[in-house]
N, CA, C and O of each residue as an XYZ file, in Angstrom:
356
protein
N     -30.069     24.736    -49.093
C     -30.746     25.547    -48.133
C     -31.930     24.751    -47.613
O     -32.653     24.116    -48.380
N     -32.117     24.792    -46.308
C     -33.255     24.124    -45.680
C     -34.087     25.188    -44.987
O     -33.551     25.999    -44.233
N     -35.381     25.194    -45.231
C     -36.246     26.170    -44.576
C     -37.603     26.258    -45.235
O     -38.009     25.350    -45.960
N     -38.307     27.349    -44.986
C     -39.654     27.524    -45.518
C     -39.644     28.158    -46.921
O     -40.693     28.278    -47.553
N     -38.478     28.556    -47.398
C     -38.347     29.126    -48.745
C     -38.579     28.022    -49.762
O     -37.766     27.104    -49.878
N     -39.673     28.100    -50.494
C     -40.010     27.089    -51.491
C     -40.008     27.759    -52.855
O     -40.578     28.836    -53.032
N     -39.367     27.116    -53.809
C     -39.197     27.742    -55.105
C     -39.338     26.724    -56.231
O     -38.963     25.560    -56.086
N     -39.878     27.178    -57.340
C     -39.900     26.413    -58.587
C     -39.808     27.453    -59.689
O     -40.738     28.230    -59.906
N     -38.677     27.460    -60.382
C     -38.451     28.482    -61.388
C     -37.568     27.952    -62.512
O     -36.828     26.983    -62.341
N     -37.662     28.607    -63.655
C     -36.757     28.328    -64.762
C     -35.928     29.575    -65.076
O     -35.280     29.654    -66.120
N     -35.958     30.549    -64.160
C     -35.233     31.801    -64.350
C     -34.069     31.983    -63.377
O     -33.437     33.039    -63.368
N     -33.780     30.981    -62.567
C     -32.649     31.056    -61.654
C     -32.927     31.875    -60.405
O     -34.058     32.288    -60.149
N     -31.877     32.100    -59.639
C     -31.980     32.843    -58.386
C     -30.786     33.790    -58.277
O     -29.784     33.637    -58.977
N     -30.915     34.760    -57.394
C     -29.857     35.723    -57.159
C     -29.530     35.744    -55.670
O     -30.416     35.614    -54.826
N     -28.261     35.907    -55.363
C     -27.812     36.047    -53.981
C     -27.021     37.338    -53.902
O     -26.037     37.526    -54.617
N     -27.469     38.231    -53.016
C     -26.765     39.494    -52.803
C     -26.097     39.410    -51.435
O     -26.755     39.211    -50.414
N     -24.788     39.566    -51.439
C     -24.008     39.548    -50.208
C     -23.673     40.996    -49.883
O     -22.978     41.664    -50.648
N     -24.169     41.481    -48.747
C     -23.916     42.861    -48.335
C     -22.960     42.830    -47.163
O     -23.238     42.231    -46.124
N     -21.820     43.491    -47.350
C     -20.794     43.515    -46.323
C     -20.537     44.914    -45.813
O     -21.237     45.861    -46.172
N     -19.528     45.034    -44.972
C     -19.211     46.323    -44.369
C     -18.760     47.349    -45.403
O     -19.034     48.539    -45.244
N     -18.078     46.917    -46.452
C     -17.609     47.865    -47.460
C     -17.790     47.353    -48.890
O     -17.049     47.746    -49.791
N     -18.768     46.483    -49.092
C     -19.007     45.952    -50.431
C     -20.423     45.410    -50.567
O     -21.106     45.146    -49.577
N     -20.843     45.251    -51.807
C     -22.105     44.596    -52.163
C     -21.791     43.713    -53.362
O     -21.327     44.192    -54.396
N     -22.051     42.419    -53.213
C     -21.701     41.449    -54.231
C     -22.967     40.748    -54.704
O     -23.690     40.162    -53.898
N     -23.240     40.807    -56.010
C     -24.425     40.167    -56.572
C     -24.007     38.919    -57.338
O     -23.204     38.988    -58.268
N     -24.563     37.775    -56.936
C     -24.226     36.498    -57.559
C     -25.464     35.901    -58.208
O     -26.569     36.008    -57.676
N     -25.272     35.271    -59.362
C     -26.369     34.586    -60.049
C     -26.172     33.086    -59.908
O     -25.043     32.600    -59.838
N     -27.274     32.364    -59.869
C     -27.189     30.915    -59.731
C     -26.596     30.293    -60.995
O     -26.783     30.802    -62.101
N     -25.885     29.191    -60.812
C     -25.296     28.464    -61.940
C     -26.371     27.846    -62.821
O     -26.199     27.725    -64.034
N     -27.477     27.456    -62.205
C     -28.534     26.783    -62.953
C     -29.778     27.659    -62.991
O     -30.062     28.389    -62.042
N     -30.509     27.584    -64.083
C     -31.730     28.373    -64.220
C     -32.942     27.629    -63.671
O     -33.850     28.247    -63.116
N     -32.962     26.330    -63.819
C     -34.099     25.541    -63.343
C     -33.840     25.083    -61.910
O     -32.921     24.306    -61.649
N     -34.663     25.574    -60.992
C     -34.510     25.270    -59.563
C     -35.867     24.851    -59.020
O     -36.881     25.492    -59.296
N     -35.879     23.779    -58.250
C     -37.122     23.327    -57.623
C     -36.822     22.784    -56.233
O     -35.932     21.951    -56.058
N     -37.571     23.261    -55.251
C     -37.418     22.790    -53.876
C     -38.071     21.431    -53.707
O     -39.074     21.125    -54.351
N     -37.494     20.625    -52.840
C     -38.052     19.319    -52.490
C     -38.549     19.374    -51.053
O     -37.875     19.916    -50.176
N     -39.731     18.810    -50.814
C     -40.261     18.776    -49.453
C     -39.595     17.644    -48.687
O     -39.400     16.554    -49.224
N     -39.248     17.903    -47.432
C     -38.617     16.893    -46.587
C     -39.531     16.575    -45.409
O     -39.844     17.452    -44.604
N     -39.954     15.327    -45.314
C     -40.776     14.904    -44.168
C     -39.986     14.893    -42.872
O     -40.553     15.058    -41.792
N     -38.686     14.700    -42.976
C     -37.844     14.628    -41.783
C     -37.842     15.949    -41.027
O     -38.056     15.980    -39.816
N     -37.601     17.026    -41.739
C     -37.530     18.333    -41.087
C     -38.819     19.133    -41.223
O     -38.943     20.207    -40.634
N     -39.777     18.628    -41.988
C     -41.022     19.335    -42.277
C     -40.736     20.702    -42.915
O     -41.440     21.682    -42.671
N     -39.705     20.733    -43.721
C     -39.271     21.938    -44.418
C     -38.943     21.591    -45.859
O     -39.034     20.432    -46.263
N     -38.569     22.580    -46.618
C     -38.155     22.381    -48.008
C     -36.632     22.393    -48.094
O     -35.957     23.117    -47.362
N     -36.113     21.583    -48.993
C     -34.681     21.542    -49.253
C     -34.470     22.014    -50.682
O     -35.058     21.476    -51.620
N     -33.628     23.023    -50.836
C     -33.368     23.598    -52.143
C     -31.868     23.594    -52.410
O     -31.088     24.107    -51.609
N     -31.475     23.023    -53.521
C     -30.068     22.981    -53.915
C     -29.824     24.105    -54.919
O     -30.406     24.117    -56.004
N     -28.959     25.047    -54.548
C     -28.627     26.163    -55.433
C     -27.116     26.377    -55.393
O     -26.520     26.433    -54.317
N     -26.506     26.496    -56.560
C     -25.092     26.833    -56.681
C     -24.985     28.222    -57.278
O     -25.772     28.600    -58.146
N     -23.999     28.983    -56.804
C     -23.788     30.333    -57.316
C     -22.390     30.477    -57.881
O     -21.440     29.862    -57.396
N     -22.276     31.308    -58.922
C     -20.989     31.617    -59.529
C     -20.321     32.732    -58.740
O     -20.972     33.702    -58.351
N     -19.012     32.593    -58.502
C     -18.260     33.665    -57.862
C     -16.877     33.729    -58.493
O     -16.222     32.705    -58.688
N     -16.445     34.933    -58.807
C     -15.116     35.130    -59.375
C     -14.062     34.973    -58.287
O     -14.310     35.280    -57.121
N     -12.898     34.497    -58.673
C     -11.803     34.296    -57.718
C     -11.425     35.606    -57.030
O     -11.051     35.600    -55.858
N     -11.518     36.725    -57.744
C     -11.156     38.026    -57.154
C     -12.132     38.453    -56.055
O     -11.766     39.235    -55.177
N     -13.361     37.954    -56.091
C     -14.361     38.306    -55.087
C     -14.371     37.351    -53.894
O     -14.999     37.631    -52.873
N     -13.684     36.241    -54.027
C     -13.705     35.217    -52.987
C     -13.177     35.718    -51.643
O     -13.684     35.317    -50.595
N     -12.186     36.572    -51.662
C     -11.605     37.076    -50.409
C     -12.572     37.981    -49.638
O     -12.400     38.184    -48.436
N     -13.580     38.522    -50.314
C     -14.570     39.379    -49.644
C     -15.505     38.577    -48.749
O     -16.061     39.111    -47.789
N     -15.679     37.304    -49.059
C     -16.646     36.470    -48.340
C     -16.024     35.940    -47.052
O     -15.605     34.785    -46.976
N     -15.973     36.788    -46.064
C     -15.511     36.412    -44.727
C     -16.652     36.701    -43.756
O     -17.259     37.770    -43.818
N     -16.947     35.769    -42.867
C     -18.065     35.979    -41.930
C     -17.981     37.295    -41.156
O     -19.012     37.903    -40.868
N     -16.790     37.735    -40.820
C     -16.652     38.970    -40.049
C     -17.000     40.212    -40.867
O     -17.282     41.263    -40.293
N     -16.985     40.107    -42.206
C     -17.287     41.247    -43.072
C     -18.733     41.259    -43.563
O     -19.205     42.294    -44.032
N     -19.439     40.151    -43.469
C     -20.792     40.042    -44.017
C     -21.834     40.559    -43.026
O     -21.813     40.212    -41.845
N     -22.749     41.398    -43.530
C     -23.857     41.903    -42.711
C     -25.130     41.107    -42.990
O     -25.768     40.612    -42.062
N     -25.502     40.983    -44.268
C     -26.705     40.236    -44.636
C     -26.499     39.508    -45.960
O     -25.634     39.854    -46.764
N     -27.330     38.485    -46.152
C     -27.418     37.761    -47.418
C     -28.865     37.855    -47.868
O     -29.772     37.606    -47.074
N     -29.097     38.205    -49.116
C     -30.451     38.302    -49.653
C     -30.595     37.310    -50.806
O     -29.941     37.448    -51.840
N     -31.443     36.326    -50.622
C     -31.707     35.329    -51.650
C     -33.056     35.649    -52.276
O     -34.061     35.777    -51.576
N     -33.073     35.777    -53.598
C     -34.342     36.106    -54.259
C     -34.503     35.317    -55.551
O     -33.539     34.980    -56.238
N     -35.751     35.045    -55.842
C     -36.137     34.396    -57.086
C     -37.605     34.692    -57.312
O     -38.415     34.648    -56.386
N     -37.933     34.992    -58.548
C     -39.301     35.397    -58.879
C     -39.718     36.544    -57.969
O     -39.065     37.587    -57.953
N     -40.786     36.365    -57.220
C     -41.291     37.400    -56.323
C     -40.902     37.141    -54.868
O     -41.264     37.917    -53.983
N     -40.172     36.064    -54.618
C     -39.803     35.686    -53.250
C     -38.428     36.220    -52.891
O     -37.522     36.261    -53.724
N     -38.285     36.630    -51.630
C     -37.011     37.131    -51.136
C     -36.861     36.715    -49.685
O     -37.787     36.848    -48.884
N     -35.668     36.206    -49.358
C     -35.349     35.831    -47.987
C     -34.091     36.595    -47.598
O     -33.110     36.611    -48.341
N     -34.125     37.227    -46.431
C     -32.969     37.974    -45.937
C     -32.406     37.258    -44.723
O     -33.108     37.005    -43.743
N     -31.121     36.937    -44.810
C     -30.424     36.287    -43.708
C     -29.534     37.327    -43.033
O     -28.754     38.009    -43.698
N     -29.652     37.446    -41.723
C     -28.795     38.356    -40.963
C     -27.750     37.540    -40.231
O     -28.000     36.407    -39.819
N     -26.598     38.121    -40.078
C     -25.532     37.443    -39.349
C     -25.809     37.555    -37.846
O     -26.168     38.620    -37.343
N     -25.637     36.453    -37.158
C     -25.812     36.446    -35.715
C     -24.493     36.772    -35.039
O     -23.431     36.295    -35.438
N     -24.586     37.582    -34.024
C     -23.403     37.884    -33.239
C     -23.481     37.100    -31.952
O     -24.547     36.964    -31.352
N     -22.346     36.587    -31.534
C     -22.317     35.824    -30.303
C     -21.146     36.265    -29.458
O     -20.129     36.735    -29.967
N     -21.306     36.107    -28.170
C     -20.230     36.466    -27.245
C     -19.371     35.240    -27.000
O     -19.890     34.144    -26.791
N     -18.096     35.418    -27.025
C     -17.169     34.323    -26.795
C     -16.749     34.358    -25.322
O     -15.694     34.889    -24.975
N     -17.585     33.788    -24.476
C     -17.313     33.776    -23.036
C     -16.418     32.614    -22.684
O     -16.713     31.466    -23.015
N     -15.334     32.912    -22.017
C     -14.420     31.849    -21.602
C     -14.383     31.764    -20.087
O     -13.321     31.537    -19.507
N     -15.492     31.936    -19.459
C     -15.547     31.883    -17.990
C     -15.752     30.510    -17.484
O     -15.820     30.303    -16.273
């Protein structure tokens, strides 16, 4: 993840995927997470992996997802899906 979300924790992170007919809570594979500052983008780069069961994999389709909520410690970032028009004019 690249952005202003900066984290340093030994308790891991959580990702909540909220869809049209489901809510999926995922925990990070690693507990120790630390963001790195990038001079190139003037933002932080954070590497996070999440566990997902094979049975839940089919739920993760862009057309079904409404929001993603990433949280760790007291920080929370909410990502909304962007809608775009497919103009073929």
